C-alpha positions in Angstrom: 3.0 15.1 -29.5 5.3 12.2 -30.5 5.2 10.5 -33.9 4.0 7.3 -32.3 1.1 9.2 -30.6 0.2 10.9 -33.8 0.1 7.6 -35.6 -2.3 6.1 -33.0 -4.6 9.1 -33.2 -4.7 8.7 -37.0 -5.5 5.0 -36.6 -8.5 5.9 -34.5 -9.7 8.5 -37.0 -11.4 6.0 -39.3 -12.8 7.0 -42.7 -16.5 6.9 -43.5 -17.2 5.1 -46.9 -21.0 5.0 -46.6 -23.7 5.6 -44.0 -22.7 2.6 -41.9 -19.5 1.5 -43.6 -16.0 2.6 -42.5 -12.4 2.0 -43.4 -9.5 1.9 -41.0 -5.7 1.6 -41.4 -4.2 -1.8 -40.5 -0.6 -0.9 -39.9 1.1 1.2 -37.2 0.0 -0.4 -34.0 1.8 -2.4 -31.3 2.7 -5.4 -33.4 4.2 -5.6 -37.0 3.2 -9.1 -38.1 -0.5 -8.9 -37.4 -2.9 -6.2 -36.3 -2.8 -5.6 -32.5 -6.1 -6.7 -31.0 -6.6 -3.5 -29.1 -6.3 -1.6 -32.3 -9.1 -3.4 -34.2 -11.3 -3.2 -31.1 -10.8 0.5 -30.8 -11.4 1.1 -34.5 -14.6 -1.0 -34.3 -15.7 1.1 -31.4 -14.9 4.2 -33.4 -17.2 2.9 -36.2 -20.0 2.3 -33.7 -19.6 5.7 -32.2 -20.0 7.3 -35.7 -23.6 6.0 -35.7 -24.6 7.1 -32.2 -25.5 10.6 -30.9 -25.4 11.9 -27.3 -24.6 8.6 -25.6 -21.4 7.1 -24.3 -20.4 3.4 -24.6 -20.8 1.5 -21.3 -19.8 -1.9 -22.5 -18.4 -3.8 -25.5 -17.9 -7.5 -26.2 -15.7 -8.6 -29.1 -14.5 -11.9 -30.6 -11.3 -12.2 -32.5 -12.0 -14.5 -35.4 -8.9 -14.2 -37.6 -5.5 -12.5 -37.4 -5.6 -9.1 -39.0 -3.3 -8.3 -41.9 -1.5 -4.9 -41.2 -0.6 -4.5 -44.9 -4.2 -3.6 -46.0 -7.1 -1.6 -44.6 -9.9 -3.0 -42.5 -13.5 -2.5 -43.4 -16.0 -2.0 -40.6 -19.7 -2.6 -41.2 -22.1 -1.3 -38.5 -25.5 -2.8 -37.9 -27.9 -0.5 -36.0 -29.4 -3.2 -33.8 -31.4 -1.0 -31.5 -32.1 2.7 -30.7 -34.0 2.7 -27.5 -35.2 5.3 -25.0 -32.1 5.0 -22.8 -29.9 2.3 -24.5 -28.5 2.0 -28.0 -27.0 -1.2 -29.3 -24.6 -1.6 -32.3 -23.0 -4.6 -33.9 -19.8 -4.2 -35.8 -18.1 -6.6 -38.2 -14.5 -6.0 -39.2 -13.6 -7.5 -42.6 -10.3 -8.2 -44.5 -9.8 -10.3 -47.6 -13.6 -10.9 -47.7 -13.6 -12.6 -44.2 -14.5 -11.5 -40.7 -11.5 -10.8 -38.5 -13.6 -9.5 -35.6 -17.2 -9.0 -34.6 -18.2 -6.8 -31.7 -21.4 -5.7 -29.9 -21.4 -2.4 -28.1 -24.0 -0.8 -25.9 -24.4 3.0 -25.3 -26.4 4.5 -22.4 -27.7 7.9 -21.3 -26.3 9.1 -18.0 -28.9 8.1 -15.3 -28.8 8.8 -11.6 -28.2 5.8 -9.3 -26.1 4.4 -6.4 -22.4 4.4 -6.5 -19.7 2.0 -5.1 -16.5 0.4 -6.3 -13.6 -1.6 -5.0 -10.6 0.3 -3.7 -7.5 0.6 -5.9 -4.6 -1.6 -4.8 -1.9 0.3 -3.0 1.1 0.9 -5.3 4.1 3.1 -5.4 4.0 6.2 -7.6 4.4 5.4 -11.4 7.7 7.3 -11.7 9.3 4.8 -9.3 9.2 2.1 -11.9 11.3 1.9 -15.0 9.8 3.0 -18.4 9.0 0.4 -21.0 11.5 1.8 -23.4 14.3 1.5 -20.8 13.4 -2.1 -20.0 13.4 -3.1 -23.7 16.9 -1.5 -24.1 18.1 -4.1 -21.6 17.3 -7.0 -23.9 18.2 -5.6 -27.3 21.3 -7.9 -27.5 19.0 -11.0 -27.1 16.9 -10.2 -30.1 18.0 -11.0 -33.7 19.5 -7.9 -35.3 16.7 -7.6 -37.8 14.1 -7.3 -35.0 16.0 -4.8 -32.8 14.5 -1.7 -34.5 11.0 -3.1 -33.9 11.8 -3.8 -30.2 13.0 -0.3 -29.6 10.4 1.5 -31.7 8.7 4.3 -29.9 5.2 3.4 -28.7 2.3 5.7 -28.1 1.3 4.3 -24.6 3.8 5.0 -21.8 4.0 2.0 -19.5 5.6 1.3 -16.1 5.5 -2.3 -15.0 5.1 -2.8 -11.2 6.6 -6.3 -11.1 8.8 -6.7 -14.3 9.8 -10.2 -15.4 12.7 -10.9 -17.7 10.8 -11.9 -20.9 13.6 -14.2 -22.0 13.8 -16.1 -18.8 10.8 -15.4 -16.6 10.5 -17.3 -13.4 7.2 -18.6 -12.1 5.3 -15.8 -10.2 2.0 -14.8 -8.9 -0.7 -14.1 -11.5 -1.1 -10.6 -10.1 0.0 -8.2 -12.8 0.0 -4.4 -12.6 1.1 -1.6 -14.8 0.8 2.1 -14.8 0.0 3.5 -18.2 -1.0 6.8 -19.9 -0.7 8.7 -23.2 0.3 12.4 -23.0 -1.4 13.2 -26.4 -4.8 12.2 -24.9 -4.8 15.7 -23.3 -7.5 17.9 -24.9 -9.2 15.1 -26.8 -13.0 14.6 -26.6 -14.6 11.9 -24.4 -15.1 9.5 -27.3 -11.4 9.6 -28.3 -10.5 9.0 -24.6 -12.7 5.8 -24.8 -11.0 4.7 -28.0 -7.5 5.2 -26.5 -8.4 3.2 -23.4 -10.0 0.5 -25.6 -6.7 0.2 -27.5 -4.6 0.1 -24.3 -6.8 -2.4 -22.5 -5.4 -5.2 -24.6 -1.8 -4.5 -23.4 -0.2 -7.0 -21.0 -3.5 -8.6 -20.1 -2.9 -12.1 -21.5 0.5 -12.3 -20.0 -1.2 -12.4 -16.6 -2.1 -16.1 -17.3 1.5 -16.9 -18.3 3.1 -15.7 -15.2 2.3 -18.7 -12.9 3.9 -21.0 -15.6 7.1 -19.0 -16.2 6.2 -18.2 -19.8 6.3 -15.2 -22.1 5.9 -14.4 -25.7 9.7 -14.5 -26.1 10.4 -18.0 -24.7 9.2 -19.9 -27.8 7.1 -22.2 -25.7 3.7 -20.6 -26.2 1.4 -20.5 -29.2 -1.1 -17.9 -28.1 -3.7 -15.3 -29.3 -6.5 -13.4 -27.8 -9.9 -15.1 -28.4 -12.3 -12.4 -27.0 -12.3 -9.1 -25.3 -14.9 -7.4 -23.0 -14.7 -3.9 -21.7 -17.0 -1.9 -19.4 -16.6 1.8 -18.9 -17.5 3.1 -15.5 -16.3 6.7 -15.2 -14.9 9.4 -17.5 -11.5 8.7 -18.9 -8.6 11.2 -18.8 -5.8 9.1 -20.2 -3.3 11.9 -20.3 -3.0 11.1 -16.6 -1.5 7.9 -15.1 -3.9 5.0 -14.7 -3.3 1.7 -12.8 -4.2 -1.4 -14.7 -4.5 -4.1 -12.1 -4.8 -7.6 -13.7 -5.0 -11.2 -12.7 -5.7 -14.6 -14.1 -7.9 -16.8 -11.9 -7.8 -19.8 -14.3 -5.9 -21.5 -17.2 -6.5 -24.9 -18.7 -7.4 -26.9 -21.9 -5.1 -24.7 -23.9 -6.7 -21.4 -22.8 -6.3 -18.8 -20.1 -8.8 -16.3 -18.6 -7.6 -12.9 -17.6 -9.4 -9.8 -16.1 -8.4 -6.3 -15.2 -9.5 -3.2 -13.4 -8.4 0.3 -14.6 -8.1 3.0 -11.9 -7.4 6.7 -12.2 -4.6 7.8 -10.1 -7.0 9.2 -7.5 -8.4 5.7 -7.0 -11.6 6.0 -9.2 -12.5 2.7 -10.9 -12.6 3.8 -14.6 -13.1 0.5 -16.4 -13.2 -3.3 -16.1 -11.8 -5.7 -18.6 -12.0 -9.5 -19.2 -10.4 -11.6 -21.9 -9.9 -15.3 -22.7 -6.8 -16.3 -24.7 -5.3 -19.2 -26.5 -2.3 -20.6 -24.5 -1.2 -23.8 -26.2 2.2 -25.5 -26.2 4.2 -24.4 -29.2 5.0 -27.1 -31.7 8.8 -27.5 -31.8 10.6 -28.7 -34.9 12.3 -32.1 -34.6 
C-alpha cells in the first residue's frame, strides 16, 4: 500500500463523536487549497453508513454549499429520516466554522429480485495502453511555478489513465466525450462499504472537465472560475475498485455560467457499476486590469 492510498483510507475512516455525530479529517485529498468535493461526499456517505445496518446505498444526492477548509476537521451530523421495510433514508450535513459546507441525502435498499439490463460499455483500448497520470503531470512540471511543482507531482491514491488526454495549459476544442480508466490497488480486500466510499471519492474526478472540453478550457488556463455545485451517484452493482473501471463521461449542456456533466462507471468486464451526474459553476474568470 502506498502512502497516498493509506491517507485516503484514513480519511474515509471517520471518528464517531456521538450516536449520530462524526468527525472527519479535512486535509490529504486531491486538492490542497480546499477540500476535494469527492472527499466530503465520501465522508458524508461514511457517516450515513455508520447509522445503517445490513443495507447498501443505492443512491445519494449532495449539494456543495461552501468550499471546505482542509486545515480543520469536518463535523458530520446524521438525521435518521426513515427506516422502512426495504428502504432506509439518511440526511447528512457537513459543518465547518459553524456553517454547512455540504448537505446530502442517501438512500439504502435491501437486495430485491427483479429484471436486469444496462447499456453496453463503450469500446476502449486496454488501460495499460494509455499513459499514467503521474507521467502526464511530469510533462508539464516546467510550466508550473516552482512552489507548486511538489503538489503537481505528489503521489495520488487513484491510478488514472486518460483515454483522450488534452494539454491542460493549451487545450484545443474537442468533443465533450471524456473517458478515463481508474482504480486503486489498496481497495483489494476491503469490505463492500469501503468500496462504495472509494468510488464515491473517485466519482468527482475529471467529471466537470467534460463540459470544458468543447470550449478549449481547463483549470490551468486561468479563464475559468468554477466549482462543483451538486453531485448525484447511483450504485448499480458491487464495486471491486482494485480492478480497472472505465469512467465514461460527457456534457450534454453548458450555459448561464454553469455546465452539466454525467458519467457511467463500468467494470472492466462491461458491467455497469454506477451512474453519476453533476452540475458545476463555469463562469468567466475576472481578469485584473
